[in-house]
GUKOL-280462 format. One record per atom (N, C-alpha, C, O): residue in one letter; x, y, z; atom name; residue number from 1. Coordinates in steps of 0.05 Angstrom, whole numbers. Each point is the difference from the previous one (the first is absolute). Layout:
REM GUKOL-280462
res; east; north; up; atom; n
A; X; Y; Z; CA; NUM $
...
END
This chain:
REM GUKOL-280462
res; east; north; up; atom; n
M; 3184; 1141; -1889; N; 1 $
M; 6; -10; 26; CA; 1 $
M; -26; -7; 15; C; 1 $
M; -17; 18; 2; O; 1 $
Q; 14; -42; 8; N; 2 $
Q; -23; -9; 15; CA; 2 $
Q; 0; 12; 28; C; 2 $
Q; 20; -3; 14; O; 2 $
P; -43; 16; -6; N; 3 $
P; 0; 11; 27; CA; 3 $
P; 0; -22; 21; C; 3 $
P; -10; -22; -4; O; 3 $
Q; 23; 28; 27; N; 4 $
Q; 1; -20; 22; CA; 4 $
Q; -26; 0; 15; C; 4 $
Q; -14; 21; 1; O; 4 $
A; 7; -44; 10; N; 5 $
A; -24; -1; 18; CA; 5 $
A; 4; 18; 24; C; 5 $
A; 23; 2; 10; O; 5 $
P; -44; 12; -1; N; 6 $
P; 4; 18; 23; CA; 6 $
P; 13; -13; 24; C; 6 $
P; 16; 14; 13; O; 6 $
Q; -22; -39; -7; N; 7 $
Q; 12; -13; 23; CA; 7 $
Q; 31; -2; -2; C; 7 $
Q; 14; 3; 20; O; 7 $
L; -4; -7; -45; N; 8 $
L; 29; -2; -4; CA; 8 $
L; 13; 27; 3; C; 8 $
L; 22; 3; 11; O; 8 $
V; -35; 18; -22; N; 9 $
V; 10; 27; 3; CA; 9 $
V; 1; 8; 29; C; 9 $
V; 19; 12; 10; O; 9 $
I; -41; -17; 4; N; 10 $
I; -2; 6; 29; CA; 10 $
I; 21; -15; 15; C; 10 $
I; 13; 12; 18; O; 10 $
A; -9; -37; -24; N; 11 $
A; 20; -16; 14; CA; 11 $
A; 28; 12; -3; C; 11 $
A; 14; 4; 20; O; 11 $
A; -6; 3; -44; N; 12 $
A; 27; 12; -4; CA; 12 $
A; 2; 27; 14; C; 12 $
A; 21; 6; 11; O; 12 $
S; -42; 9; -12; N; 13 $
S; 0; 27; 12; CA; 13 $
S; 1; -2; 31; C; 13 $
S; 14; 15; 12; O; 13 $
L; -28; -35; -1; N; 14 $
L; 1; -3; 29; CA; 14 $
L; 28; -7; 9; C; 14 $
L; 10; 10; 20; O; 14 $
R; 2; -29; -34; N; 15 $
R; 28; -7; 7; CA; 15 $
R; 18; 24; -2; C; 15 $
R; 16; 5; 18; O; 15 $
R; -18; 10; -40; N; 16 $
R; 17; 23; -4; CA; 16 $
R; -4; 21; 22; C; 16 $
R; 19; 10; 12; O; 16 $
E; -44; -4; -6; N; 17 $
E; -6; 21; 20; CA; 17 $
E; 7; -9; 28; C; 17 $
E; 9; 16; 17; O; 17 $
R; -12; -42; -11; N; 18 $
R; 7; -10; 27; CA; 18 $
R; 31; 2; 3; C; 18 $
R; 10; 7; 21; O; 18 $
R; 4; -15; -41; N; 19 $
R; 30; 2; 1; CA; 19 $
R; 8; 29; 3; C; 19 $
R; 18; 6; 16; O; 19 $
R; -30; 12; -31; N; 20 $
R; 6; 28; 2; CA; 20 $
R; -4; 10; 29; C; 20 $
R; 16; 17; 9; O; 20 $
S; -37; -27; 4; N; 21 $
S; -6; 9; 27; CA; 21 $
S; 19; -11; 21; C; 21 $
S; 3; 12; 21; O; 21 $
G; 10; -34; -28; N; 22 $
G; 18; -13; 19; CA; 22 $
G; -14; -17; 21; C; 22 $
G; 12; -9; 19; O; 22 $
L; -38; 5; -22; N; 23 $
L; -16; -15; 19; CA; 23 $
L; -1; -29; -8; C; 23 $
L; 0; -7; -24; O; 23 $
S; -1; -11; 44; N; 24 $
S; -3; -28; -6; CA; 24 $
S; -28; -7; -7; C; 24 $
S; -19; 16; 5; O; 24 $
L; 15; -39; -17; N; 25 $
L; -27; -10; -7; CA; 25 $
L; -17; -1; 26; C; 25 $
L; -23; 8; 0; O; 25 $
S; 35; -19; 21; N; 26 $
S; -15; -2; 26; CA; 26 $
S; -8; 27; 10; C; 26 $
S; -23; 3; 10; O; 26 $
E; 41; 17; -11; N; 27 $
E; -6; 27; 11; CA; 27 $
E; -22; 14; -17; C; 27 $
E; -18; 12; 12; O; 27 $
V; 19; -14; -38; N; 28 $
V; -20; 12; -17; CA; 28 $
V; -27; -13; 6; C; 28 $
V; -20; 14; 3; O; 28 $
A; 19; -40; -2; N; 29 $
A; -25; -14; 6; CA; 29 $
A; -11; 8; 27; C; 29 $
A; -24; 5; 3; O; 29 $
R; 41; -4; 17; N; 30 $
R; -9; 7; 27; CA; 30 $
R; -12; 28; 0; C; 30 $
R; -22; 4; 10; O; 30 $
Q; 36; 16; -21; N; 31 $
Q; -9; 27; 0; CA; 31 $
Q; -25; 4; -17; C; 31 $
Q; -17; 17; 6; O; 31 $
A; 14; -33; -27; N; 32 $
A; -24; 2; -18; CA; 32 $
A; -24; -15; 11; C; 32 $
A; -22; 3; -10; O; 32 $
G; 27; -19; 31; N; 33 $
G; -22; -16; 12; CA; 33 $
G; -9; -23; -17; C; 33 $
G; -23; -8; 0; O; 33 $
I; 42; -4; -15; N; 34 $
I; -6; -23; -17; CA; 34 $
I; 19; -23; 7; C; 34 $
I; 21; 4; 13; O; 34 $
A; -28; -28; -21; N; 35 $
A; 17; -23; 6; CA; 35 $
A; 25; 1; -18; C; 35 $
A; -1; 10; -22; O; 35 $
K; 23; -19; 33; N; 36 $
K; 25; -1; -14; CA; 36 $
K; -3; -18; -25; C; 36 $
K; 11; 7; -22; O; 36 $
S; -27; -28; 24; N; 37 $
S; -4; -18; -23; CA; 37 $
S; -15; 15; -22; C; 37 $
S; 4; -6; -24; O; 37 $
T; -22; 24; 32; N; 38 $
T; -15; 15; -21; CA; 38 $
T; 19; 18; -15; C; 38 $
T; -1; 1; -25; O; 38 $
L; 18; 13; 39; N; 39 $
L; 20; 18; -13; CA; 39 $
L; 19; -17; -17; C; 39 $
L; 7; 8; -22; O; 39 $
S; 1; -31; 31; N; 40 $
S; 18; -17; -15; CA; 40 $
S; -14; -9; -26; C; 40 $
S; 13; -1; -21; O; 40 $
Q; -39; -6; 22; N; 41 $
Q; -15; -8; -24; CA; 41 $
Q; -2; 24; -19; C; 41 $
Q; 3; -4; -24; O; 41 $
L; -8; 28; 34; N; 42 $
L; -2; 23; -17; CA; 42 $
L; 27; 6; -14; C; 42 $
L; 0; 6; -24; O; 42 $
E; 22; -9; 39; N; 43 $
E; 26; 5; -12; CA; 43 $
E; 8; -22; -20; C; 43 $
E; 17; 5; -17; O; 43 $
S; -29; -28; 19; N; 44 $
S; 6; -22; -19; CA; 44 $
S; -19; 1; -24; C; 44 $
S; 4; -15; -19; O; 44 $
G; -24; 32; 20; N; 45 $
G; -19; 2; -22; CA; 45 $
G; -22; -21; 1; C; 45 $
G; -15; -3; -20; O; 45 $
T; 13; -12; 42; N; 46 $
T; -21; -20; 2; CA; 46 $
T; -25; 9; 16; C; 46 $
T; -20; -13; 0; O; 46 $
G; 22; 37; 13; N; 47 $
G; -22; 10; 15; CA; 47 $
G; -18; 17; -17; C; 47 $
G; 7; 9; -22; O; 47 $
N; -31; -4; 32; N; 48 $
N; -20; 17; -14; CA; 48 $
N; -7; 23; 19; C; 48 $
N; -19; -3; 15; O; 48 $
P; 34; 25; -16; N; 49 $
P; -3; 20; 21; CA; 49 $
P; -25; 17; -3; C; 49 $
P; -9; 5; -23; O; 49 $
S; -1; 4; 45; N; 50 $
S; -22; 19; 0; CA; 50 $
S; 11; 28; 2; C; 50 $
S; 24; 4; 7; O; 50 $
I; -39; 16; -13; N; 51 $
I; 8; 28; 2; CA; 51 $
I; 8; 5; 29; C; 51 $
I; 21; 13; 5; O; 51 $
E; -36; -23; 14; N; 52 $
E; 5; 5; 28; CA; 52 $
E; 28; -10; 8; C; 52 $
E; 15; 14; 14; O; 52 $
T; -9; -38; -22; N; 53 $
T; 26; -12; 6; CA; 53 $
T; 23; 16; -12; C; 53 $
T; 20; 6; 13; O; 53 $
L; -23; 1; -39; N; 54 $
L; 21; 16; -13; CA; 54 $
L; 3; 27; 13; C; 54 $
L; 23; 10; 3; O; 54 $
W; -45; 4; 4; N; 55 $
W; 3; 26; 12; CA; 55 $
W; 15; -2; 27; C; 55 $
W; 17; 16; 6; O; 55 $
A; -24; -37; 10; N; 56 $
A; 13; -3; 26; CA; 56 $
A; 30; -4; -4; C; 56 $
A; 16; 12; 15; O; 56 $
I; -8; -27; -35; N; 57 $
I; 28; -4; -6; CA; 57 $
I; 13; 26; -9; C; 57 $
I; 23; 7; 8; O; 57 $
C; -37; 8; -25; N; 58 $
C; 11; 26; -10; CA; 58 $
C; 5; 19; 23; C; 58 $
C; 20; 15; 0; O; 58 $
V; -38; -14; 19; N; 59 $
V; 4; 18; 23; CA; 59 $
V; 25; -8; 15; C; 59 $
V; 16; 18; 8; O; 59 $
V; -12; -44; -3; N; 60 $
V; 24; -9; 14; CA; 60 $
V; 25; 7; -16; C; 60 $
V; 20; 8; 11; O; 60 $
L; -21; -12; -38; N; 61 $
L; 24; 4; -16; CA; 61 $
L; 3; 30; -8; C; 61 $
L; 20; 7; -13; O; 61 $
D; -39; 9; 21; N; 62 $
D; 0; 29; -7; CA; 62 $
D; 4; 4; -30; C; 62 $
D; 18; 14; -9; O; 62 $
T; -35; -28; -6; N; 63 $
T; 1; 2; -29; CA; 63 $
T; -28; 4; -12; C; 63 $
T; -19; -11; 11; O; 63 $
P; 17; 26; -33; N; 64 $
P; -26; 3; -12; CA; 64 $
P; -11; -27; -10; C; 64 $
P; 15; -17; -10; O; 64 $
F; -41; 14; 12; N; 65 $
F; -14; -25; -9; CA; 65 $
F; 7; -6; -29; C; 65 $
F; 5; -24; -7; O; 65 $
S; -4; 44; -10; N; 66 $
S; 5; -5; -29; CA; 66 $
S; 28; -12; -5; C; 66 $
S; 3; -14; -20; O; 66 $
R; 16; 18; 38; N; 67 $
R; 26; -11; -4; CA; 67 $
R; 0; -30; -1; C; 67 $
R; 18; -13; -11; O; 67 $
L; -39; 1; 24; N; 68 $
L; -2; -30; 0; CA; 68 $
L; -9; -10; -28; C; 68 $
L; 7; -22; -7; O; 68 $
L; -21; 38; -8; N; 69 $
L; -10; -8; -26; CA; 69 $
L; 21; 7; -22; C; 69 $
L; 0; -13; -21; O; 69 $
D; 16; 33; 26; N; 70 $
D; 23; 7; -16; CA; 70 $
D; -3; -5; -30; C; 70 $
D; 15; -15; -11; O; 70 $
P; -34; 28; -2; N; 71 $
P; -4; -5; -28; CA; 71 $
P; 23; 13; -17; C; 71 $
P; 13; 19; 10; O; 71 $
P; -8; -30; -33; N; 72 $
P; 20; 12; -18; CA; 72 $
P; -9; 28; -8; C; 72 $
P; -24; 6; 1; O; 72 $
R; 43; 12; -7; N; 73 $
R; -7; 27; -7; CA; 73 $
R; 7; 6; -30; C; 73 $
R; 21; 12; -5; O; 73 $
P; -38; -20; -13; N; 74 $
P; 5; 6; -28; CA; 74 $
P; -4; 30; -6; C; 74 $
P; -12; 13; 17; O; 74 $
A; 22; -4; -39; N; 75 $
A; -3; 28; -7; CA; 75 $
A; -29; 8; -3; C; 75 $
A; -8; 21; 9; O; 75 $
V; -8; -38; -21; N; 76 $
V; -29; 3; -2; CA; 76 $
V; -12; -24; 13; C; 76 $
V; 7; -23; -6; O; 76 $
Q; -26; 28; 25; N; 77 $
Q; -12; -22; 14; CA; 77 $
Q; -30; 1; -3; C; 77 $
Q; -12; 21; 6; O; 77 $
V; 0; -43; -15; N; 78 $
V; -29; -2; -2; CA; 78 $
V; -9; -24; 16; C; 78 $
V; 11; -22; -3; O; 78 $
I; -30; 26; 21; N; 79 $
I; -11; -22; 15; CA; 79 $
I; -30; -1; -8; C; 79 $
I; -15; 18; 6; O; 79 $
R; 8; -39; -20; N; 80 $
R; -28; -4; -9; CA; 80 $
R; -18; -7; 24; C; 80 $
R; 9; -13; 19; O; 80 $
A; -34; 21; -21; N; 81 $
A; -19; -7; 21; CA; 81 $
A; 0; -30; 5; C; 81 $
A; 0; -16; -19; O; 81 $
G; 1; 8; 44; N; 82 $
G; 0; -29; 7; CA; 82 $
G; 28; -12; 0; C; 82 $
G; 3; -23; 7; O; 82 $
E; 18; 39; -13; N; 83 $
E; 27; -10; 0; CA; 83 $
E; 16; 15; 22; C; 83 $
E; -11; 18; 12; O; 83 $
G; 36; -25; -9; N; 84 $
G; 17; 13; 20; CA; 84 $
G; 2; -16; 25; C; 84 $
G; -18; -17; 6; O; 84 $
P; 39; 22; 10; N; 85 $
P; 3; -15; 25; CA; 85 $
P; -21; 7; 20; C; 85 $
P; -2; 23; 8; O; 85 $
T; -14; -43; 1; N; 86 $
T; -23; 4; 17; CA; 86 $
T; 2; -17; 25; C; 86 $
T; 8; -23; -2; O; 86 $
V; -15; 34; 25; N; 87 $
V; -2; -15; 24; CA; 87 $
V; -27; 5; 12; C; 87 $
V; -12; 21; -3; O; 87 $
A; 2; -41; 18; N; 88 $
A; -27; 2; 11; CA; 88 $
A; 1; 1; 31; C; 88 $
A; 19; -10; 12; O; 88 $
A; -39; 22; -1; N; 89 $
A; -3; 1; 29; CA; 89 $
A; -10; -27; 10; C; 89 $
A; -13; -14; -15; O; 89 $
S; 19; 8; 40; N; 90 $
S; -10; -26; 11; CA; 90 $
S; -27; 3; 13; C; 90 $
S; -14; -20; 2; O; 90 $
A; 6; 44; 6; N; 91 $
A; -25; 3; 15; CA; 91 $
A; -21; 17; -14; C; 91 $
A; -20; 8; 12; O; 91 $
A; 25; -1; -37; N; 92 $
A; -19; 17; -15; CA; 92 $
A; 2; -7; -29; C; 92 $
A; 21; -9; -9; O; 92 $
Q; -42; 15; -6; N; 93 $
Q; 2; -4; -29; CA; 93 $
Q; 12; 26; -11; C; 93 $
Q; -13; 18; -9; O; 93 $
Y; 40; -18; 9; N; 94 $
Y; 16; 24; -6; CA; 94 $
Y; 26; -9; -13; C; 94 $
Y; 14; -17; 10; O; 94 $
R; -8; 29; -33; N; 95 $
R; 25; -7; -15; CA; 95 $
R; 14; 26; -6; C; 95 $
R; -13; 20; -7; O; 95 $
A; 39; -20; 8; N; 96 $
A; 16; 23; -7; CA; 96 $
A; 20; -8; -23; C; 96 $
A; 15; -20; 3; O; 96 $
T; -16; 34; -24; N; 97 $
T; 18; -5; -23; CA; 97 $
T; 20; 24; -2; C; 97 $
T; -9; 23; -3; O; 97 $
L; 34; -30; 4; N; 98 $
L; 20; 21; -1; CA; 98 $
L; 1; 11; -29; C; 98 $
L; 4; -16; -19; O; 98 $
L; -8; 42; 16; N; 99 $
L; 1; 12; -27; CA; 99 $
L; 28; 13; -5; C; 99 $
L; 10; -2; -22; O; 99 $
A; 1; 15; 42; N; 100 $
A; 26; 13; -3; CA; 100 $
A; 14; 1; 27; C; 100 $
A; -9; 11; 19; O; 100 $
A; 32; -25; -19; N; 101 $
A; 16; 0; 25; CA; 101 $
A; 16; 25; 2; C; 101 $
A; 7; 13; -21; O; 101 $
C; 0; -6; 45; N; 102 $
C; 16; 24; 5; CA; 102 $
C; 29; -6; -9; C; 102 $
C; 13; -17; 12; O; 102 $
P; -4; 31; -33; N; 103 $
P; 28; -4; -8; CA; 103 $
P; 19; 11; 21; C; 103 $
P; -8; 16; 17; O; 103 $
P; 34; -23; -19; N; 104 $
P; 19; 10; 20; CA; 104 $
P; -1; 31; 0; C; 104 $
P; -2; 13; -20; O; 104 $
N; 4; -2; 44; N; 105 $
N; 0; 28; 6; CA; 105 $
N; -27; 14; -5; C; 105 $
N; -2; 24; 3; O; 105 $
A; -19; -39; -9; N; 106 $
A; -27; 11; -2; CA; 106 $
A; -15; -11; 24; C; 106 $
A; 10; -19; 13; O; 106 $
R; -32; 30; -6; N; 107 $
R; -13; -7; 25; CA; 107 $
R; -30; -5; -4; C; 107 $
R; -16; 11; 14; O; 107 $
R; 8; -28; -34; N; 108 $
R; -28; -6; -4; CA; 108 $
R; -4; -27; -13; C; 108 $
R; 18; -10; -14; O; 108 $
D; -41; -3; 18; N; 109 $
D; -8; -24; -13; CA; 109 $
D; -29; 4; -9; C; 109 $
D; -15; 14; 14; O; 109 $
I; 6; -27; -36; N; 110 $
I; -27; 3; -9; CA; 110 $
I; -12; -28; -3; C; 110 $
I; 12; -18; -11; O; 110 $
Y; -37; 15; 21; N; 111 $
Y; -14; -26; -1; CA; 111 $
Y; -28; 4; -12; C; 111 $
Y; -11; 21; 1; O; 111 $
L; 1; -42; -13; N; 112 $
L; -28; -2; -8; CA; 112 $
L; -13; -19; 20; C; 112 $
L; 8; -23; 3; O; 112 $
L; -29; 33; 10; N; 113 $
L; -14; -16; 20; CA; 113 $
L; -27; -11; -12; C; 113 $
L; -13; 15; -15; O; 113 $
A; 6; -39; 22; N; 114 $
A; -25; -12; -7; CA; 114 $
A; -12; -13; 25; C; 114 $
A; 13; -15; 13; O; 114 $
A; -38; 22; -7; N; 115 $
A; -12; -10; 25; CA; 115 $
A; -29; -6; -5; C; 115 $
A; -13; 13; -17; O; 115 $
E; 2; -31; 33; N; 116 $
E; -28; -7; -1; CA; 116 $
E; -12; 4; 28; C; 116 $
E; 14; 0; 20; O; 116 $
P; -41; 5; -19; N; 117 $
P; -12; 3; 26; CA; 117 $
P; 5; -23; 19; C; 117 $
P; 3; -23; -9; O; 117 $
G; -1; 29; 35; N; 118 $
G; 6; -20; 20; CA; 118 $
G; 17; 13; 21; C; 118 $
G; 1; 25; 1; O; 118 $
P; 14; -41; 14; N; 119 $
P; 18; 12; 20; CA; 119 $
P; 20; 19; -14; C; 119 $
P; 10; -7; -21; O; 119 $
G; -5; 29; 34; N; 120 $
G; 19; 19; -11; CA; 120 $
G; 29; -9; 3; C; 120 $
G; 5; -18; 17; O; 120 $
R; 13; 29; -33; N; 121 $
R; 28; -6; 3; CA; 121 $
R; 11; 19; 21; C; 121 $
R; 5; 24; -5; O; 121 $
M; 0; -35; 29; N; 122 $
M; 11; 15; 23; CA; 122 $
M; 30; -1; -2; C; 122 $
M; 11; -22; 1; O; 122 $
S; 2; 45; -4; N; 123 $
S; 29; 1; -2; CA; 123 $
S; 12; 9; 26; C; 123 $
S; -8; 20; 11; O; 123 $
D; 29; -34; -3; N; 124 $
D; 16; 9; 23; CA; 124 $
D; 16; 24; -9; C; 124 $
D; 3; 4; -24; O; 124 $
P; 7; 12; 42; N; 125 $
P; 16; 23; -7; CA; 125 $
P; 24; -8; -17; C; 125 $
P; 13; -20; 5; O; 125 $
H; -7; 36; -26; N; 126 $
H; 24; -3; -16; CA; 126 $
H; 23; 14; 13; C; 126 $
H; -3; 10; 22; O; 126 $
Q; 25; -7; -36; N; 127 $
Q; 24; 13; 11; CA; 127 $
Q; -8; 29; 7; C; 127 $
Q; -18; 12; -13; O; 127 $
P; 32; 0; 32; N; 128 $
P; -6; 28; 8; CA; 128 $
P; 3; 19; -24; C; 128 $
P; 18; -2; -16; O; 128 $
G; -38; 20; 13; N; 129 $
G; 0; 20; -21; CA; 129 $
G; -13; -8; -26; C; 129 $
G; -2; 16; -18; O; 129 $
V; -6; -42; 15; N; 130 $
V; -13; -8; -24; CA; 130 $
V; -28; 13; -2; C; 130 $
V; -15; 0; 19; O; 130 $
V; 9; 10; -43; N; 131 $
V; -26; 13; -5; CA; 131 $
V; -12; -15; -24; C; 131 $
V; 14; -6; -19; O; 131 $
E; -40; 0; 21; N; 132 $
E; -14; -13; -23; CA; 132 $
E; -18; 20; -13; C; 132 $
E; -14; 16; 13; O; 132 $
H; 14; -17; -40; N; 133 $
H; -18; 17; -17; CA; 133 $
H; -17; -20; -15; C; 133 $
H; 11; -19; -12; O; 133 $
I; -38; 22; 12; N; 134 $
I; -17; -19; -14; CA; 134 $
I; -20; 16; -17; C; 134 $
I; -12; 19; 9; O; 134 $
V; 8; -28; -34; N; 135 $
V; -21; 10; -18; CA; 135 $
V; -17; -24; -6; C; 135 $
V; 9; -20; -12; O; 135 $
L; -35; 22; 20; N; 136 $
L; -18; -22; -6; CA; 136 $
L; -9; 2; -29; C; 136 $
L; -8; 21; -9; O; 136 $
T; 11; -43; -6; N; 137 $
T; -7; 0; -28; CA; 137 $
T; -26; -14; -7; C; 137 $
T; -12; 5; -21; O; 137 $
A; 3; -23; 39; N; 138 $
A; -26; -14; -5; CA; 138 $
A; -10; -10; 27; C; 138 $
A; 15; -6; 18; O; 138 $
G; -42; 4; -16; N; 139 $
G; -13; -10; 24; CA; 139 $
G; -2; 22; 22; C; 139 $
G; -1; 24; -6; O; 139 $
R; 0; -34; 31; N; 140 $
R; 0; 18; 23; CA; 140 $
R; 16; -14; 22; C; 140 $
R; 2; -24; 0; O; 140 $
A; 10; 40; 18; N; 141 $
A; 17; -12; 21; CA; 141 $
A; 2; 19; 23; C; 141 $
A; -2; 24; -2; O; 141 $
L; 6; -36; 26; N; 142 $
L; 8; 14; 24; CA; 142 $
L; 30; -1; 1; C; 142 $
L; 12; -22; 0; O; 142 $
V; 2; 45; 2; N; 143 $
V; 29; 1; -3; CA; 143 $
V; 11; 20; 20; C; 143 $
V; -12; 20; 6; O; 143 $
G; 35; -27; 5; N; 144 $
G; 15; 20; 17; CA; 144 $
G; 8; -12; 26; C; 144 $
G; 2; -24; 4; O; 144 $
I; 2; 42; 15; N; 145 $
I; 8; -7; 27; CA; 145 $
I; -22; -18; 12; C; 145 $
I; -24; 7; -2; O; 145 $
A; 31; -29; 14; N; 146 $
A; -19; -20; 10; CA; 146 $
A; -21; 11; 18; C; 146 $
A; -23; -8; -1; O; 146 $
A; 30; 27; 18; N; 147 $
A; -19; 12; 19; CA; 147 $
A; -19; 19; -13; C; 147 $
A; -21; 6; 12; O; 147 $
D; 26; 4; -36; N; 148 $
D; -17; 19; -13; CA; 148 $
D; 2; -1; -30; C; 148 $
D; 8; 19; -13; O; 148 $
P; -16; -42; 1; N; 149 $
P; 1; -2; -29; CA; 149 $
P; -20; 18; -14; C; 149 $
P; -20; 8; 12; O; 149 $
V; 25; -2; -38; N; 150 $
V; -17; 17; -16; CA; 150 $
V; -11; -16; -23; C; 150 $
V; 14; -16; -12; O; 150 $
E; -40; 20; 6; N; 151 $
E; -12; -14; -23; CA; 151 $
E; 8; 15; -26; C; 151 $
E; -4; 24; -2; O; 151 $
L; 14; -40; -17; N; 152 $
L; 9; 11; -25; CA; 152 $
L; -18; -11; -23; C; 152 $
L; -8; -23; 1; O; 152 $
A; 4; 40; -21; N; 153 $
A; -13; -8; -25; CA; 153 $
A; 20; 3; -23; C; 153 $
A; 21; 13; 4; O; 153 $
P; -27; -23; -28; N; 154 $
P; 18; 3; -22; CA; 154 $
P; 9; 29; -5; C; 154 $
P; -16; 18; 0; O; 154 $
G; 42; -15; -3; N; 155 $
G; 12; 26; -4; CA; 155 $
G; 8; 14; 26; C; 155 $
G; 15; 20; -1; O; 155 $
D; -24; -30; 24; N; 156 $
D; 8; 13; 26; CA; 156 $
D; 29; -7; 6; C; 156 $
D; 10; -22; -7; O; 156 $
Y; 3; 40; 21; N; 157 $
Y; 28; -3; 8; CA; 157 $
Y; 2; 4; 30; C; 157 $
Y; -15; 16; 12; O; 157 $
I; 32; -32; 1; N; 158 $
I; 6; 3; 29; CA; 158 $
I; 30; -4; 4; C; 158 $
I; 13; -15; -14; O; 158 $
C; -3; 29; 33; N; 159 $
C; 28; -2; 8; CA; 159 $
C; 0; -2; 31; C; 159 $
C; -14; 15; 13; O; 159 $
Y; 30; -33; -2; N; 160 $
Y; 1; -4; 29; CA; 160 $
Y; 26; -12; 8; C; 160 $
Y; 14; -13; -16; O; 160 $
P; -7; 17; 42; N; 161 $
P; 25; -13; 10; CA; 161 $
P; -4; -30; 2; C; 161 $
P; -20; -9; 11; O; 161 $
A; 39; -6; -22; N; 162 $
A; -2; -29; 0; CA; 162 $
A; 18; -13; 22; C; 162 $
A; 3; -24; 0; O; 162 $
D; 8; 41; 17; N; 163 $
D; 15; -10; 22; CA; 163 $
D; -17; -4; 25; C; 163 $
D; 10; -1; 23; O; 163 $
V; -36; 0; -27; N; 164 $
V; -20; -6; 20; CA; 164 $
V; -19; -21; -12; C; 164 $
V; 0; -3; -24; O; 164 $
P; -15; -12; 40; N; 165 $
P; -18; -20; -11; CA; 165 $
P; -19; 13; -20; C; 165 $
P; -11; 22; 5; O; 165 $
H; 6; -35; -28; N; 166 $
H; -17; 11; -21; CA; 166 $
H; -15; -22; -14; C; 166 $
H; 6; -24; 3; O; 166 $
V; -27; 32; -18; N; 167 $
V; -18; -20; -12; CA; 167 $
V; -8; 7; -28; C; 167 $
V; 0; 23; -8; O; 167 $
F; -5; -44; -8; N; 168 $
F; -13; 3; -26; CA; 168 $
F; -21; -22; -1; C; 168 $
F; 6; -24; 0; O; 168 $
Q; -32; 33; 0; N; 169 $
Q; -22; -19; 0; CA; 169 $
Q; -19; 7; -24; C; 169 $
Q; -12; 21; -1; O; 169 $
A; 10; -40; -17; N; 170 $
A; -18; 3; -23; CA; 170 $
A; -29; -1; 9; C; 170 $
A; -8; -16; 17; O; 170 $
L; -8; 35; -28; N; 171 $
L; -28; 1; 7; CA; 171 $
L; -17; -9; -25; C; 171 $
L; -25; -3; 3; O; 171 $
A; 37; 0; -26; N; 172 $
A; -14; -8; -24; CA; 172 $
A; 17; -20; -16; C; 172 $
A; 25; 1; 1; O; 172 $
P; -38; -19; -15; N; 173 $
P; 16; -19; -17; CA; 173 $
P; 17; 15; -20; C; 173 $
P; -7; 21; -10; O; 173 $
G; 30; -33; 4; N; 174 $
G; 17; 11; -20; CA; 174 $
G; 14; 26; 8; C; 174 $
G; 8; 16; -18; O; 174 $
T; -4; -12; 43; N; 175 $
T; 14; 25; 10; CA; 175 $
T; 29; -1; -8; C; 175 $
T; 14; -20; 4; O; 175 $
Q; -4; 42; -16; N; 176 $
Q; 28; 2; -7; CA; 176 $
Q; 10; 28; 7; C; 176 $
Q; -15; 19; 1; O; 176 $
A; 41; -18; 3; N; 177 $
A; 13; 26; 7; CA; 177 $
A; 29; -1; -9; C; 177 $
A; 12; -21; -3; O; 177 $
V; -1; 45; 0; N; 178 $
V; 29; 3; -4; CA; 178 $
V; 11; 11; 26; C; 178 $
V; -11; 19; 11; O; 178 $
E; 32; -32; -1; N; 179 $
E; 12; 7; 26; CA; 179 $
E; 29; 8; -4; C; 179 $
E; 14; -15; -14; O; 179 $
L; -6; 37; 25; N; 180 $
L; 28; 8; -1; CA; 180 $
L; 10; 1; 29; C; 180 $
L; -11; 13; 17; O; 180 $
H; 34; -26; -12; N; 181 $
H; 14; 1; 26; CA; 181 $
H; 22; 21; -3; C; 181 $
H; 17; -2; -18; O; 181 $
E; -16; 21; 36; N; 182 $
E; 20; 20; 0; CA; 182 $
E; 17; -4; 25; C; 182 $
E; -10; -1; 22; O; 182 $
Y; 36; -3; -26; N; 183 $
Y; 19; -5; 21; CA; 183 $
Y; 15; 26; 7; C; 183 $
Y; 10; 14; -19; O; 183 $
S; -8; -7; 44; N; 184 $
S; 15; 24; 7; CA; 184 $
S; 29; -6; 6; C; 184 $
S; 15; 18; 6; O; 184 $
END
């Protein structure tokens, strides 16, 4: 079976989650602070969403970010380096690849992050109670609550509340990390 392009998976997932929420296209766009035409393009699979746009929509829909990528759940799953559903930030050299989505009745998602030096990825607060766990695997980065980030080196771990503004800023080329979102 040929995997679907991330935009098509995101489009189907956005339509499904918006219908589940009972909100109109106009209302989701308004609450997310995006144009209705942008949301319409995303739902039709013709848009190219940034992480920021998708997170804003997820907050409005009260749904985990990973649910938009909705990968199939085979009995054994292998994601090779450089593969997997990936979305990029619009204001930083930062990409997040979904490694494992939270299955029904579980409360976590796992991502592989790749970032380069430059402006950090500033994240708006996620849903109440979300906690992020990060293990830096390569490079160096400032990570954590935006007002007081911590410098991490390979092998370092940090855990922080993600329902407040937070940041991931690469300080060295080739910075990578594994990130786990824990939903309460």
